Phi, psi and omega in degrees: 000129179277156184276343183051038175082012180284145174295156182302320181301316179294321179296318179298316180296321180293319185277319191249334184221065183296332180260003177058013180268350184263151177280131179234136179213154176279126181264321187206146172211156181177197180219160176265129180291328186294319182227016175059024176280155180249155177217158177221134173252126184241141180238138175243138177262108179261162178302332180271355181140189181263147179229134178233152180221152173260141172238137185241136178269129180263169184299331180278003177092358180272156176256137181222165178270000175240148182287154178291154176292140179292148177286135180238151176298142181223148177239143178246150177245125179247129178271134179253137177290141182278000000 
């Protein structure tokens, strides 16, 4: 699911604490060295136990629940007019 430009706080509330009665906290945050992406792991304490999710920051600045695609080498072909 894409974030459609929502701030991270709103995404966390939508996924983990829809009724705002549960405690939510950041457990871990960091970055990937390979592509400089950032991630945050958030935990919610529910009556049935704890639930945690990862959120990943993409190059366009949005937060998503799936990691960004790795950058791969690419080649372009340009046609020249004769």
